[in-house]
C-alpha positions as CSV (number, residue, x, y, z in Angstrom):
1,M,-54.5,-13.7,-86.0
2,A,-51.3,-14.5,-87.8
3,E,-49.4,-12.2,-85.4
4,H,-50.8,-14.2,-82.4
5,A,-49.7,-17.5,-83.9
6,R,-46.2,-16.1,-84.7
7,R,-45.9,-14.8,-81.2
8,K,-47.0,-18.1,-79.7
9,R,-44.5,-20.0,-81.9
10,T,-41.8,-17.6,-80.6
11,H,-42.7,-18.5,-77.1
12,Y,-42.3,-22.1,-77.8
13,Y,-38.8,-21.5,-79.2
14,V,-37.8,-19.4,-76.1
15,V,-39.1,-22.1,-73.7
16,Y,-37.3,-24.8,-75.7
17,A,-34.1,-22.8,-75.5
18,A,-34.6,-22.4,-71.8
19,L,-35.1,-26.2,-71.4
20,M,-31.9,-26.9,-73.3
21,V,-30.0,-24.5,-71.1
22,C,-31.4,-26.1,-68.0
23,T,-30.5,-29.6,-69.4
24,Y,-26.9,-28.3,-70.0
25,L,-26.7,-26.9,-66.5
26,T,-27.9,-30.3,-65.1
27,W,-25.2,-32.0,-67.1
28,Q,-22.5,-29.6,-65.9
29,I,-23.5,-29.8,-62.2
30,A,-22.7,-33.5,-62.3
31,Y,-19.1,-32.7,-62.9
32,F,-18.7,-30.3,-59.9
33,D,-18.4,-31.5,-56.4
34,L,-20.8,-29.3,-54.4
35,G,-21.3,-31.9,-51.7
36,A,-24.9,-32.2,-50.6
37,F,-25.8,-29.2,-52.8
38,N,-25.4,-31.3,-55.9
39,T,-28.8,-33.0,-55.3
40,V,-30.5,-29.8,-54.3
41,A,-29.2,-27.9,-57.4
42,A,-30.2,-30.8,-59.8
43,L,-33.7,-31.1,-58.2
44,G,-34.1,-27.3,-58.4
45,I,-33.3,-27.3,-62.1
46,A,-35.6,-30.3,-62.7
47,A,-38.4,-28.5,-60.9
48,L,-37.9,-25.4,-63.1
49,K,-38.0,-27.6,-66.2
50,A,-41.2,-29.3,-65.0
51,L,-42.7,-25.9,-64.4
52,L,-41.8,-24.7,-67.9
53,V,-43.2,-27.8,-69.5
54,A,-46.5,-27.6,-67.5
55,L,-47.0,-23.9,-68.0
56,F,-46.2,-23.7,-71.7
57,F,-46.4,-27.0,-73.4
58,M,-49.3,-28.4,-71.4
59,H,-51.0,-25.0,-71.6
60,V,-51.7,-24.7,-67.9
61,R,-51.0,-21.0,-68.0
62,E,-53.9,-20.4,-70.4
63,S,-56.3,-23.0,-69.0
64,P,-59.4,-22.4,-66.9
65,R,-58.9,-22.1,-63.2
66,L,-60.1,-25.6,-62.5
67,T,-57.2,-27.0,-64.5
68,V,-54.8,-24.9,-62.4
69,V,-56.4,-26.1,-59.2
70,V,-56.1,-29.8,-60.3
71,A,-52.4,-29.3,-61.2
72,L,-51.7,-27.7,-57.8
73,G,-53.6,-30.5,-56.1
74,G,-51.4,-33.0,-57.9
75,L,-48.3,-31.1,-56.6
76,F,-49.7,-31.0,-53.1
77,W,-50.3,-34.7,-53.2
78,L,-46.8,-35.3,-54.5
79,G,-45.5,-33.2,-51.5
80,I,-47.5,-35.4,-49.1
81,L,-46.0,-38.5,-50.6
82,L,-42.5,-37.2,-50.5
83,T,-42.9,-36.0,-46.9
84,L,-44.2,-39.4,-45.8
85,T,-41.4,-41.2,-47.6
86,M,-38.7,-39.0,-46.0
87,T,-40.2,-39.4,-42.5
88,D,-40.0,-43.1,-43.0
89,Y,-36.5,-43.0,-44.4
90,L,-35.1,-40.6,-41.8
91,T,-36.4,-42.6,-38.8
92,R,-34.8,-45.9,-39.7
93,G,-32.4,-47.3,-37.2
94,W,-29.7,-48.3,-39.8
95,M,-28.8,-44.7,-40.6
96,T,-25.5,-43.5,-39.1
């Protein structure tokens, strides 16, 4: 049982290190002019960080299937909201 707890603690340290690396990458991307790709890269890194937090710190990876379905449903709903927001934003007449 102690080995399992030690392995789990090691997972937390690895995920924490990955989150710190992703935070550093987000900070570094702000200094490079990648054009429109800046936003895409920053959002991609943010999505990776959110995935790591949900899977490991919120224990979605080890949860029952119902919890996974609810988490995926929340992501699906977020996608619907973002899609509707972008369709409104992109169809406005004041855009050039």
